[in-house]
N, C-alpha and C positions, 0 to 999 in steps of 0.2 A: 288204726290206718290214716282216719283222719288228721289224728295229732302229728302223727310221725309226718304226712304230706305238709301238711304245716308248719313243722320245722324246717323240714326242707325247703319250703318253699321262704323261708323267713332265710336261711341260711344262704341260697343263691341270689337271693335280690340282697345281701351282706355283700355277698362277693362282688356283686356288679356295681354295687356302689362303690365301694371300696375302686377297685377299675376305673371307673368313671372318676373318680376323686384324682388317681393316679394318673388317668391322662392328662385330665385339666392343669395339674399340678407343672407337666411336662412340656405341657402345649405352652400355659403360661410363662415359663423360663426360658423357652424355644422363642417365644414372641419377645422377651425383653432380652434377648442374646441378638438376635434378629434388629432391635431399634438398637442396641449400642453399635453393632456393625454399622449399621448404616448414619448412624449420627459419627460415628469414627470417622468411616469414609467421605460424608462431607465436609467434615472440619480436615482433615486433609487436603482435600482439593482445594478449598477455600485459604489455607497454609500455603500450596502448591501457587495459587492465583496469587497469591497477596507478594512472594516473592518475587515472582515474573512480571507482576507491575510495579516492583519498586526496582529492579534491576532494568526497568525499561525505563521509570521515570528519573532516577537517579541522575544520568549524565546531563538530562536538562535544568534539572535544578540544581547542580552542580556548577554546571555553566552561567546561569544566573545569578549565586552567589558568588561567584568569581568574577563576575562585573562589575560587582559593587568591589572587591576587595583592592588592597593597595599592591604594587609591585611585590613589593616584600611579604604579603600575604600569600599570595600566588607562589610565589618560589622557594617561598622558606622549606627545607627537605626535612627539618629534625623534627619540626610539630604540624601538623595539619591543622588548618585554619579551618575549617566549616565555615563557621556565620563570621563578617567582618565587624570588627571591631565600631569601623565609622563608616557607614556607605558612602562610596564614589562615588556620587550619581553625575559626576562631573565627566566619569569617563563615558558616557553618552554624547555628551556635547564635544567630546575630543573626539568621537566619530568622525561625527558630521565635517569638524574642521578638516580632518587631517584628509578625508576622500570624500568625493564627490558623490555619495552614498544617493542621490536623487537621483541622478545621471546613471549610475547603475541600475537604480530599481527600473528608472525607464527603459532601458536596454534589455534589462533581461523580460521584461512584463510587454516588449516588443517580439521578442523572439517566441514567448510564452503564446500570443494573441492569433500571431503570425503563421504557429506550428501545427497545433493541437488541431485545431477546425482542419485542415488540410491533413494533416495525417490518419486522424480520424474518419473523414472521410472516405481518403484511398484507401485506406486498411479495410473498410468498411466492404468497399464494393467488391474489392477481391475476394473476400471472405463469402460476400454473396454469390458471386460466383463459383467458388468452390463448394461452397454449401448446397446451393440452391439451383446451379444450373446442371444438365445433361451433358458434361464435358466427358471427352475421350480422356483416359489417364489422368484423369486428374487431381488421383491420390497419390503418381507419379510425380507430377508438377508441384502436390504439395510437401511431399518429402525432398525433394529437389532443392524448393526455397529457405524450407526449416534447415537443409544442412547450409545455409549461411551464415545462420548461427554461432556454426562453429570457426566461422574466421577471424578470428581475433581485431580488432582495426585498428593497431598498430601497424597489422601487413597491409593494409591501404592505404594509409595515411598520407603516405608520401606523394603517390601519383595524383592523390586528390588535392592535398594541396600545392602540387605544381601546376594543376588546370584550374586551380583558382588563381592562384599567383598571374598566369599567362591571362587570363579575363578580367584583371585588376580587379578581384572580389576582395582582397585582402584587406584590411580594416574596415570592415561592413559587415552585417550583419547576415548578407546574403547565403554567404558559406554556412551558418548555423541552420536557415529558413530551408533553401532550396531544398534538401535530404527529406523534407517531410512531402513532398511535393506527391510521392513515388508510395507511402505510407511507409508500414515499419512492419518488420517479419512476425515478430513475438505479437505486437497488435492484432495481425492478421490472426494469427494461432487461434490466439483468444476469440475472435471474433466467429471462426470458424465454429468452435466448441458451443456456444452459445447459440448460433444461428441454426446451427443443425438439431437443436432442441424441439424449436418451434414448427409446428405443422407446418407440410407440405400443403395441403387442402387449402391453405387461405391464398397461397400464390398460383396453385391451378384456378382455385374460383377467378381470381385477377387476371389471370391469362384468358381467361372464358370471356371475360370484359373487355378485353382488347386492352389492357396493361400491358405495357412490356417492360423487360427486366429493368431496364433503369426506373422506369415509373414503380416498379413493384418496389424497388429497395429504397426510394426517396418518400414515397407516399406510406408504405406499410412498411419495410424494415426496421427503417431510422426509427420510428414512433415506438417501436417493441423492444429496441436496443438503448432504451435511456439506463437502466442498470447499469449492463456491460458498458456504456459508451463513459458513466460514472465515473467506475473505476478507472479505466484504461484514462480518463484525465487525471485524475490522481496520481496516476502511475507516472502520465508523463511530464506534470508539472513539475513533479517533484524531480525527476530526472532533470530536465530543461534546468529547473533552478540549483542544482545541486552540480552540474558539469562544468569542469574546470579544465580539463582535458583538451577538448576541440577549442573555447575560445583561447584557451592559451597559446594555440596555434595560428588563430588567423587575426588576434584582433592584439595591437602592442600600443594604438593611441590611448590617450585618457579618456577622449570622447567618446570610443568605441567600446569600451572593456565594458562587461556584466559586470554582477552586484559578484561573483564569486573572486574574480580576478582583481578588485578593488579591495576586498576583505584579505587577499595575500598580501596585497601591501603592507597591513597594519601588523603582521607577524612577522615582523624583520630579525626583533629582539625579544628576547627576557622579557625585558623593561616595558614593553608593550603588549604584555597577555592579558591585562586585565580590560585592556582597549579592543583586543582580538574578541575578548570574550564576550564585551558590549555590541561590536558590532554581527556576530554570529548571533547572539538573542532581537537584533532589529533582523536579521535574515529571517529568520525562523518564525517571525509573527505571520505573514503569510502562507507560511506552511500549515501552520494552525488556523487560520480561517478557512482554505480553500477544504480541510479535512473536515472542520465542521459544518461546513455548509454541504458538504455533499456524502459527508457520512454512511446515511441512511439507503441512498444508492448503492455506495460501495461496498457496504454488507450485503445488499442483495444480490449484488451482482456478481458477486464472489458466493454467494451461496447457490445460485442459480447455476453458473457456469462449472462451480466443482460437484454439483450434486446428477444435474441432467445432462451437462459434458463430458 
């Protein structure tokens, strides 16, 4: 009996060991498969990001390279010339000779400096009323204002132009500046979503201390809105910088033209395409600087408004 029991125990232990080895081998294969699947997923994600990054950067790289080409290299339909044989650096000199680009930059920056602070302050103040003040039917009023986004600007441009013309404001920068006094609907909606994520207890405590609504907005809300403000500053700066439609309506004299109107005069024919690309490169430099300076605040503002809003 003792010998049989020993044999049984040995057989049972042998089976257990074989089962354990079999499980370990299966577990090892499963881990290898999981690691392979994870690595494959990472490689595919990076490959996709590289393709997206290349598709975003390629137009800018092509623009910079084309600004150094000759007109024949740019307009050649038979062969695609990627790199210029001899860089034509004088194309950038020609831009400054053909147009008063400094005047265009000054006019554009005047519009930027005058409109962005006014629009940000007015839009944030309106958003504060919708997000923190107890108003009757505030959601209805908010939806009514948002419905204005559905009206194309071209539908109201004629009466607006007639009003500015009768006031003698054409060929000045005021038609581009005055609308910012009333804020922007899209910017206001962005600020509403951001401000709703801020606890109301902060403003209730300020109200107990005797702070009015305007004081709460200036002293409490604005310092807490810097990420959202930075994001909207970038959006508005780019929109004003690239705006061609509105300046083309109100500005006809060279002294009042913005940068985009002056760049349009460079693209009169295919012969001037390299010079046009050179002007576009010069016009893009301030945009790169603004984005690099405000990049951290821009990403933070988009993340906070997207998650908490």
